[in-house]
TIPA-929400 format. One record per residue: residue number from 1; residue in one letter; x, y, z negated of N, C-alpha, C, O in turn. Coordinates in steps of 0.05 Angstrom, whole numbers, padded with zeros to 5 digits, m for minus. Example, Ala and Ser with C-alpha at 12.3 -4.5 7.8 and 13.67 -1.06 7.14 Angstrom:
2
   num   residuo      n_u      n_v      n_w     ca_u     ca_v     ca_w      c_u      c_v      c_w      o_u      o_v      o_w
     1         a    00264   m00114   m00156    00246   m00090   m00156    00264   m00066   m00156    00285   m00066   m00169
     2         s    00257   m00045   m00142    00273   m00021   m00143    00258    00001   m00157    00268    00023   m00161
REM end
This chain:
190
   num   residuo      n_u      n_v      n_w     ca_u     ca_v     ca_w      c_u      c_v      c_w      o_u      o_v      o_w
     1         m    00534    00367   m00195    00516    00390   m00197    00488    00381   m00190    00484    00367   m00171
     2         a    00468    00390   m00205    00440    00382   m00201    00429    00396   m00176    00438    00418   m00169
     3         n    00410    00383   m00164    00396    00394   m00141    00380    00419   m00150    00364    00417   m00168
     4         p    00385    00443   m00138    00372    00467   m00147    00341    00466   m00144    00327    00477   m00161
     5         e    00332    00452   m00123    00303    00450   m00121    00291    00433   m00143    00270    00441   m00155
     6         l    00304    00411   m00151    00295    00395   m00173    00295    00411   m00199    00276    00409   m00215
     7         v    00316    00426   m00204    00318    00442   m00228    00295    00462   m00229    00283    00466   m00250
     8         s    00290    00474   m00206    00268    00494   m00205    00241    00481   m00210    00224    00492   m00225
     9         v    00236    00457   m00199    00211    00443   m00203    00208    00435   m00232    00187    00439   m00244
    10         l    00229    00423   m00243    00228    00415   m00271    00224    00439   m00290    00209    00437   m00309
    11         d    00237    00461   m00284    00233    00485   m00300    00204    00494   m00299    00192    00500   m00320
    12         y    00192    00493   m00276    00164    00501   m00273    00146    00482   m00289    00128    00491   m00303
    13         i    00150    00456   m00286    00134    00437   m00300    00136    00439   m00330    00117    00440   m00344
    14         l    00161    00441   m00339    00166    00441   m00368    00159    00467   m00382    00153    00468   m00406
    15         n    00161    00489   m00367    00159    00515   m00381    00136    00533   m00373    00128    00551   m00387
    16         r    00124    00528   m00349    00103    00546   m00340    00077    00534   m00332    00058    00548   m00326
    17         c    00075    00507   m00330    00051    00494   m00321    00028    00496   m00341    00032    00492   m00365
    18         d    00004    00503   m00331   m00019    00501   m00348   m00032    00473   m00343   m00021    00458   m00327
    19         e   m00055    00467   m00355   m00067    00441   m00353   m00074    00434   m00324   m00070    00411   m00315
    20         k   m00086    00453   m00309   m00093    00448   m00281   m00069    00442   m00264   m00069    00425   m00247
    21         s   m00048    00458   m00269   m00023    00454   m00253   m00011    00427   m00259   m00001    00414   m00241
    22         i   m00011    00419   m00284    00000    00393   m00291   m00016    00370   m00277   m00004    00351   m00267
    23         e   m00042    00373   m00276   m00059    00353   m00261   m00051    00352   m00232   m00049    00331   m00220
    24         a   m00047    00376   m00220   m00039    00376   m00192   m00011    00364   m00188   m00007    00349   m00168
    25         v    00007    00369   m00206    00034    00357   m00204    00032    00327   m00207    00045    00312   m00193
    26         a    00016    00318   m00227    00013    00289   m00231    00001    00275   m00206    00010    00254   m00198
    27         a   m00019    00288   m00194   m00031    00277   m00170   m00011    00276   m00147   m00010    00257   m00132
    28         a    00006    00296   m00145    00026    00297   m00124    00047    00275   m00129    00056    00263   m00109
    29         v    00054    00270   m00154    00073    00249   m00160    00062    00222   m00153    00076    00205   m00141
    30         v    00036    00217   m00159    00023    00192   m00153    00023    00188   m00122    00029    00167   m00112
    31         r    00016    00209   m00108    00015    00207   m00079    00043    00202   m00067    00046    00185   m00049
    32         r    00063    00216   m00077    00090    00212   m00067    00100    00184   m00073    00114    00172   m00056
    33         r    00093    00173   m00097    00101    00146   m00103    00088    00126   m00083    00101    00107   m00074
    34         r    00063    00131   m00077    00049    00114   m00058    00063    00115   m00031    00066    00095   m00018
    35         e    00070    00140   m00022    00083    00143    00004    00110    00128    00004    00117    00114    00024
    36         i    00125    00130   m00018    00151    00116   m00020    00146    00086   m00019    00162    00072   m00006
    37         s    00125    00076   m00033    00121    00047   m00033    00111    00038   m00005    00116    00016    00003
    38         m    00097    00056    00009    00088    00049    00036    00110    00049    00056    00113    00031    00072
    39         f    00127    00070    00056    00147    00074    00076    00175    00066    00067    00193    00064    00084
    40         g    00178    00061    00041    00205    00053    00031    00224    00076    00034    00216    00099    00037
    41         g    00250    00070    00033    00270    00090    00035    00278    00097    00064    00296    00112    00069
    42         m    00263    00085    00083    00270    00089    00111    00264    00118    00119    00242    00128    00113
    43         p    00282    00132    00132    00277    00160    00141    00255    00161    00161    00240    00180    00162
    44         s    00253    00141    00178    00231    00140    00197    00224    00111    00202    00241    00094    00206
    45         i    00197    00105    00202    00189    00078    00206    00183    00074    00236    00177    00093    00250
    46         p    00185    00049    00245    00179    00044    00273    00150    00052    00279    00132    00047    00263
    47         n    00146    00065    00301    00119    00075    00308    00111    00065    00335    00115    00079    00355
    48         p    00101    00040    00337    00093    00030    00363    00072    00046    00376    00070    00047    00401
    49         g    00054    00058    00361    00033    00075    00373    00045    00098    00388    00037    00104    00411
    50         r    00064    00112    00376    00076    00135    00389    00091    00126    00414    00090    00139    00435
    51         l    00105    00103    00411    00120    00092    00434    00101    00085    00457    00106    00092    00480
    52         a    00079    00072    00451    00059    00065    00471    00048    00090    00485    00044    00091    00509
    53         k    00042    00111    00468    00031    00136    00479    00051    00149    00497    00045    00159    00519
    54         e    00077    00150    00488    00098    00162    00505    00101    00147    00531    00103    00160    00552
    55         l    00102    00121    00530    00106    00105    00554    00082    00110    00574    00086    00114    00597
    56         s    00058    00109    00563    00035    00112    00580    00032    00140    00591    00022    00144    00613
    57         s    00041    00160    00576    00039    00188    00585    00060    00193    00607    00056    00211    00623
    58         q    00082    00178    00607    00103    00183    00627    00096    00170    00654    00109    00175    00674
    59         m    00076    00152    00654    00069    00138    00678    00041    00146    00687    00024    00152    00670
    60         n    00036    00146    00713    00009    00150    00723   m00004    00122    00724    00002    00106    00741
    61         l   m00022    00117    00705   m00034    00091    00703   m00061    00089    00716   m00080    00079    00703
    62         d   m00064    00098    00739   m00090    00097    00753   m00091    00073    00772   m00070    00064    00782
    63         g   m00115    00062    00776   m00120    00042    00796   m00100    00019    00796   m00103    00000    00780
    64         a   m00080    00020    00814   m00061   m00002    00818   m00042   m00005    00794   m00028   m00025    00793
    65         m   m00043    00013    00775   m00025    00012    00752   m00037   m00003    00728   m00025   m00003    00707
    66         e   m00059   m00017    00732   m00072   m00032    00710   m00052   m00053    00699   m00053   m00058    00675
    67         g   m00036   m00065    00716   m00017   m00084    00706    00004   m00071    00688    00012   m00083    00667
    68         v    00012   m00047    00694    00031   m00033    00677    00017   m00026    00651    00030   m00029    00629
    69         r   m00008   m00017    00652   m00023   m00011    00628   m00025   m00036    00609   m00021   m00034    00585
    70         k   m00030   m00059    00622   m00032   m00083    00606   m00005   m00090    00593   m00004   m00099    00570
    71         n    00017   m00086    00608    00044   m00091    00598    00050   m00073    00574    00061   m00082    00554
    72         i    00042   m00048    00576    00047   m00029    00554    00031   m00038    00529    00041   m00038    00507
    73         r    00006   m00045    00534   m00011   m00054    00512    00000   m00079    00499    00001   m00081    00475
    74         d    00009   m00098    00516    00021   m00123    00505    00047   m00117    00490    00052   m00130    00469
    75         y    00062   m00098    00500    00087   m00091    00486    00080   m00079    00458    00094   m00086    00439
    76         a    00060   m00062    00457    00052   m00050    00431    00043   m00072    00412    00049   m00071    00388
    77         i    00028   m00091    00422    00018   m00113    00405    00042   m00130    00394    00042   m00137    00371
    78         r    00062   m00135    00412    00085   m00150    00402    00100   m00135    00380    00108   m00147    00360
    79         i    00103   m00109    00383    00117   m00093    00363    00101   m00094    00337    00113   m00097    00315
    80         i    00075   m00090    00338    00059   m00091    00314    00061   m00118    00300    00065   m00119    00276
    81         k    00059   m00139    00316    00060   m00166    00303    00088   m00170    00291    00090   m00185    00271
    82         q    00108   m00159    00302    00135   m00162    00291    00138   m00145    00266    00150   m00154    00246
    83         e    00129   m00120    00266    00132   m00102    00244    00112   m00105    00222    00117   m00098    00199
    84         a    00088   m00114    00229    00066   m00117    00209    00051   m00143    00214    00028   m00142    00223
    85         p    00064   m00166    00209    00051   m00191    00215    00026   m00196    00199    00010   m00214    00205
    86         e    00022   m00181    00177   m00001   m00186    00160   m00027   m00174    00172   m00049   m00180    00162
    87         l   m00026   m00157    00192   m00050   m00146    00204   m00065   m00167    00219   m00054   m00185    00232
    88         t   m00092   m00165    00218   m00109   m00184    00232   m00109   m00177    00262   m00102   m00154    00270
    89         d   m00119   m00195    00278   m00122   m00190    00307   m00141   m00166    00312   m00137   m00150    00330
    90         e   m00162   m00165    00295   m00181   m00143    00298   m00168   m00116    00292   m00173   m00096    00307
    91         q   m00151   m00114    00272   m00137   m00090    00265   m00118   m00082    00287   m00115   m00059    00294
    92         i   m00104   m00102    00297   m00085   m00097    00319   m00099   m00087    00344   m00090   m00068    00357
    93         a   m00122   m00099    00350   m00137   m00090    00374   m00147   m00062    00370   m00147   m00046    00389
    94         e   m00155   m00055    00346   m00164   m00027    00340   m00142   m00007    00345   m00146    00013    00357
    95         l   m00118   m00014    00334   m00095    00004    00338   m00087    00007    00367   m00085    00030    00377
    96         t   m00083   m00015    00381   m00074   m00013    00408   m00096   m00001    00426   m00089    00013    00445
    97         g   m00121   m00006    00420   m00143    00006    00436   m00143    00036    00434   m00151    00050    00452
    98         s   m00134    00047    00411   m00133    00076    00407   m00109    00088    00421   m00109    00112    00427
    99         w   m00088    00072    00427   m00064    00083    00440   m00066    00081    00470   m00059    00100    00484
   100         v   m00074    00058    00480   m00074    00052    00508   m00102    00042    00516   m00109    00020    00507
   101         p   m00118    00057    00531   m00145    00048    00537   m00144    00025    00556   m00125    00020    00571
   102         e   m00166    00010    00556   m00169   m00013    00575   m00169   m00003    00604   m00156   m00015    00621
   103         k   m00183    00018    00609   m00185    00030    00636   m00181    00060    00634   m00186    00072    00613
   104         s   m00172    00072    00656   m00167    00100    00657   m00192    00116    00648   m00214    00110    00658
   105         g   m00188    00135    00630   m00210    00153    00622   m00232    00140    00606   m00253    00151    00603
   106         s   m00227    00116    00596   m00248    00103    00580   m00236    00092    00554   m00212    00093    00550
   107         g   m00253    00083    00537   m00244    00070    00513   m00237    00089    00491   m00240    00113    00494
   108         p   m00227    00078    00469   m00222    00094    00446   m00198    00112    00447   m00192    00127    00429
   109         a   m00182    00110    00469   m00158    00126    00470   m00165    00155    00476   m00147    00172    00473
   110         k   m00190    00161    00483   m00197    00189    00487   m00193    00203    00460   m00203    00194    00439
   111         k   m00178    00225    00460   m00171    00238    00435   m00196    00252    00424   m00209    00268    00438
   112         k   m00202    00247    00399   m00224    00261    00386   m00212    00276    00362   m00192    00268    00351
   113         a   m00225    00298    00355   m00216    00313    00333   m00218    00296    00308   m00240    00288    00300
   114         g   m00195    00291    00296   m00195    00274    00272   m00185    00289    00248   m00178    00312    00250
   115         v   m00183    00274    00227   m00173    00285    00202   m00143    00285    00203   m00132    00264    00210
   116         p   m00129    00306    00195   m00100    00306    00195   m00090    00284    00177   m00103    00277    00157
   117         r   m00067    00273    00183   m00056    00250    00169   m00053    00254    00139   m00061    00237    00123
   118         n   m00043    00277    00131   m00040    00283    00102   m00067    00284    00088   m00070    00273    00066
   119         a   m00086    00296    00100   m00113    00297    00089   m00125    00269    00087   m00138    00262    00068
   120         l   m00121    00254    00108   m00131    00226    00109   m00119    00210    00086   m00133    00194    00074
   121         a   m00093    00213    00082   m00079    00198    00060   m00091    00205    00033   m00096    00188    00016
   122         s   m00096    00231    00029   m00109    00240    00004   m00137    00229    00001   m00145    00221   m00021
   123         m   m00152    00229    00023   m00179    00219    00022   m00179    00189    00015   m00196    00180    00000
   124         i   m00160    00174    00027   m00159    00146    00021   m00152    00141   m00008   m00165    00125   m00022
   125         d   m00133    00157   m00019   m00126    00155   m00047   m00151    00160   m00065   m00156    00145   m00083
   126         q   m00165    00181   m00058   m00189    00188   m00075   m00210    00167   m00072   m00222    00158   m00092
   127         f   m00215    00157   m00048   m00236    00137   m00044   m00230    00111   m00059   m00247    00100   m00072
   128         v   m00205    00102   m00057   m00197    00077   m00070   m00197    00081   m00100   m00206    00063   m00115
   129         s   m00187    00104   m00110   m00188    00109   m00139   m00216    00108   m00149   m00222    00097   m00170
   130         f   m00234    00121   m00134   m00263    00121   m00142   m00274    00093   m00142   m00287    00085   m00161
   131         s   m00269    00078   m00120   m00280    00051   m00117   m00270    00032   m00138   m00284    00013   m00146
   132         l   m00246    00036   m00148   m00234    00019   m00169   m00240    00029   m00197   m00231    00017   m00217
   133         g   m00254    00052   m00199   m00261    00063   m00225   m00237    00077   m00239   m00237    00081   m00263
   134         r   m00217    00084   m00223   m00194    00098   m00234   m00196    00128   m00233   m00179    00142   m00245
   135         m   m00216    00139   m00218   m00218    00167   m00215   m00229    00180   m00240   m00247    00170   m00253
   136         e   m00217    00203   m00247   m00227    00219   m00269   m00255    00229   m00263   m00261    00237   m00240
   137         e   m00272    00230   m00283   m00300    00239   m00279   m00301    00268   m00269   m00318    00275   m00252
   138         e   m00282    00284   m00278   m00282    00313   m00270   m00276    00315   m00240   m00288    00332   m00226
   139         e   m00258    00299   m00230   m00251    00300   m00202   m00275    00291   m00185   m00280    00303   m00164
   140         d   m00288    00270   m00193   m00312    00261   m00179   m00333    00283   m00179   m00345    00288   m00158
   141         k   m00338    00295   m00202   m00358    00317   m00203   m00351    00340   m00185   m00368    00351   m00171
   142         a   m00325    00347   m00185   m00316    00370   m00168   m00321    00363   m00139   m00330    00380   m00123
   143         l   m00314    00339   m00131   m00318    00331   m00103   m00347    00330   m00095   m00355    00339   m00074
   144         r   m00364    00320   m00113   m00393    00320   m00108   m00405    00348   m00107   m00423    00353   m00090
   145         n   m00395    00366   m00124   m00405    00394   m00123   m00397    00407   m00096   m00412    00423   m00085
   146         e   m00374    00400   m00087   m00364    00412   m00062   m00376    00400   m00037   m00382    00414   m00018
   147         m   m00380    00373   m00037   m00388    00359   m00012   m00413    00342   m00014   m00422    00332    00006
   148         g   m00424    00340   m00038   m00447    00322   m00040   m00437    00293   m00043   m00419    00287   m00058
   149         p   m00450    00275   m00028   m00442    00246   m00030   m00415    00241   m00015   m00414    00229    00006
   150         w   m00394    00251   m00028   m00368    00250   m00015   m00358    00221   m00008   m00346    00218    00013
   151         p   m00363    00200   m00024   m00353    00174   m00016   m00365    00165    00012   m00351    00153    00028
   152         d   m00391    00171    00016   m00403    00164    00042   m00390    00180    00065   m00385    00169    00086
   153         k   m00386    00206    00060   m00374    00223    00081   m00345    00214    00087   m00337    00213    00110
   154         y   m00330    00208    00066   m00303    00198    00071   m00304    00172    00087   m00289    00170    00107
   155         w   m00320    00153    00079   m00322    00127    00092   m00328    00131    00122   m00315    00118    00139
   156         k   m00347    00148    00128   m00354    00152    00156   m00332    00166    00172   m00330    00162    00196
   157         s   m00315    00181    00159   m00293    00195    00173   m00268    00177    00176   m00251    00184    00192
   158         f   m00266    00155    00162   m00243    00137    00165   m00244    00122    00191   m00265    00113    00200
   159         p   m00221    00120    00205   m00220    00103    00229   m00226    00074    00221   m00222    00066    00198
   160         n   m00236    00059    00240   m00243    00031    00234   m00221    00015    00222   m00226   m00001    00204
   161         v   m00197    00018    00231   m00175    00002    00220   m00171    00008    00191   m00164   m00009    00175
   162         i   m00174    00033    00183   m00171    00042    00155   m00194    00029    00139   m00189    00019    00117
   163         r   m00218    00029    00150   m00240    00017    00136   m00235   m00013    00131   m00241   m00023    00109
   164         l   m00225   m00027    00151   m00219   m00055    00149   m00199   m00061    00127   m00202   m00079    00111
   165         i   m00178   m00045    00126   m00157   m00049    00106   m00168   m00043    00078   m00163   m00058    00059
   166         i   m00183   m00021    00075   m00195   m00015    00049   m00214   m00036    00040   m00213   m00045    00017
   167         t   m00231   m00046    00058   m00250   m00067    00051   m00235   m00092    00041   m00243   m00104    00021
   168         d   m00215   m00100    00056   m00199   m00124    00047   m00187   m00120    00020   m00188   m00138    00003
   169         f   m00176   m00096    00015   m00164   m00091   m00011   m00185   m00091   m00034   m00180   m00103   m00055
   170         l   m00207   m00077   m00029   m00228   m00076   m00050   m00241   m00103   m00055   m00251   m00108   m00077
   171         k   m00241   m00121   m00036   m00251   m00148   m00040   m00231   m00166   m00054   m00237   m00188   m00061
   172         g   m00206   m00155   m00058   m00186   m00171   m00072   m00171   m00190   m00053   m00158   m00208   m00063
   173         e   m00173   m00185   m00027   m00160   m00202   m00008   m00131   m00196   m00003   m00117   m00209    00013
   174         m   m00120   m00174   m00016   m00092   m00167   m00013   m00083   m00153   m00039   m00099   m00141   m00053
   175         e   m00057   m00155   m00044   m00045   m00141   m00066   m00042   m00111   m00060   m00044   m00103   m00036
   176         e   m00038   m00095   m00080   m00036   m00066   m00076   m00012   m00059   m00059   m00013   m00040   m00043
   177         t    00010   m00074   m00062    00034   m00068   m00046    00028   m00073   m00016    00037   m00058    00001
   178         d    00014   m00095   m00010    00006   m00100    00018   m00013   m00079    00028   m00010   m00070    00051
   179         f   m00032   m00071    00011   m00050   m00050    00018   m00035   m00024    00026   m00040   m00012    00046
   180         n   m00016   m00016    00008    00000    00008    00014    00015    00006    00040    00016    00025    00055
   181         a    00027   m00017    00045    00042   m00021    00070    00024   m00019    00094    00031   m00006    00114
   182         r    00000   m00032    00093   m00018   m00031    00116   m00029   m00003    00120   m00031    00006    00143
   183         i   m00036    00010    00098   m00046    00038    00101   m00025    00056    00112   m00030    00073    00129
   184         g    00000    00052    00103    00022    00068    00113    00026    00064    00143    00030    00084    00157
   185         l    00025    00039    00152    00027    00034    00180    00004    00046    00196    00009    00059    00216
   186         a   m00020    00043    00186   m00043    00055    00199   m00041    00085    00200   m00048    00097    00221
   187         l   m00033    00097    00179   m00030    00127    00178   m00008    00136    00197   m00010    00157    00210
   188         s    00013    00120    00200    00034    00128    00218    00025    00128    00247    00037    00140    00265
   189         m    00003    00114    00253   m00007    00112    00280   m00027    00135    00286   m00036    00138    00309
   190         q   m00035    00150    00266   m00055    00171    00270   m00043    00195    00282   m00057    00215    00287
REM end
């Protein structure tokens, strides 16, 4: 027996979609394919960032606990190197610095209001599509009408590690599958 949700979606696409809806469905399919290529079929990917945050939040890491803080940071680095050996030392330092600060109350681990993960993934897709000349002219115009110089605004809102990965990809220093994997890992840490 067919999945009722799938039947419902296919019925909608085949029988009731107008042109704008088809574009939205196509964009959703592209995004979902990218997520699948980034995360594979795994129900949950290892998340060293979450683990480091959980460990550090369970302990009082003040003053005399700097050794414990260093151990947690070193543990996160080992996990990242094991799970994502393709990341550079600079990217690893950026990730671990955002999870476990060097000293109490300092560093990039202070939580700042950021872009939600799903929105960030969409922004990355749009930015890369635009940068590679794959974006439809209408989509670019719509974004510019809404936000003005949107590529600059997106770039400034990306975390440094995301910027590094995008830069390497756009320079041709990695294949798209590697790019998707690295972006997926970076997004999982957000």
